[in-house]
C-alpha positions, 0 to 999 in steps of 0.5 A, spaced: 507 561 507 508 555 502 505 548 504 510 543 504 508 536 501 509 529 504 510 525 497 511 518 497 512 513 491 509 506 492 512 501 487 507 495 486 511 488 484 509 481 483 515 478 484 520 482 480 515 485 475 513 492 476 506 492 476 504 499 478 507 505 480 503 509 485 504 516 487 501 519 493 501 526 496 499 525 504 498 532 505 493 533 500 491 526 500 491 525 492 493 519 489 496 517 482 497 511 479 501 508 473 500 501 471 506 498 468 502 491 466 496 490 462 493 484 466 488 488 471 489 482 476 496 484 477 495 492 478 494 495 484 487 498 483 484 493 477 480 497 472 480 503 477 485 508 473 483 514 478 484 512 485 481 516 491 485 517 497 480 512 500 481 507 494 489 507 496 487 506 504 483 500 502 488 497 497 493 498 503 489 494 508 488 489 503 496 488 503 495 487 511 493 482 516 486 482 517 484 487 523 479 481 526 485 476 526 486 472 533 492 475 536 492 481 532 496 485 538 501 480 538 503 481 531 502 488 531 507 488 537 512 483 533 512 488 527 513 494 531 507 498 530 502 500 536 496 500 533 492 497 527 494 502 521 495 500 514 500 505 512 505 503 518 504 496 517 505 496 509 511 500 511 514 495 516 512 489 512 512 491 504 505 489 504 507 482 503 502 476 504 503 469 505 497 468 499 501 471 493 508 474 491 506 481 491 509 486 495 511 494 495 517 498 495 516 505 498 520 511 496 
């Protein structure tokens, strides 16, 4: 029986500039990144061109409200997520943060 793979593409932007394309296989937990800009400060994983699943999860969490934030449960409820899960949070918020102009388009 052939295994069905859940694959998603995350496009990482700085404003309107596409910085990195991240292809993720959720079934095998494999990650591939293609950087579209030269500045490592604007790429999803910096100098790391072969990110692991753990690198991907750390990246997503960096695009979320901190887990230690006061009022976290109120925030989670407001965005419609039942628990702190960076994958779900980024799907809801597109990884937008008040500190910068970076965001994720997920397809």
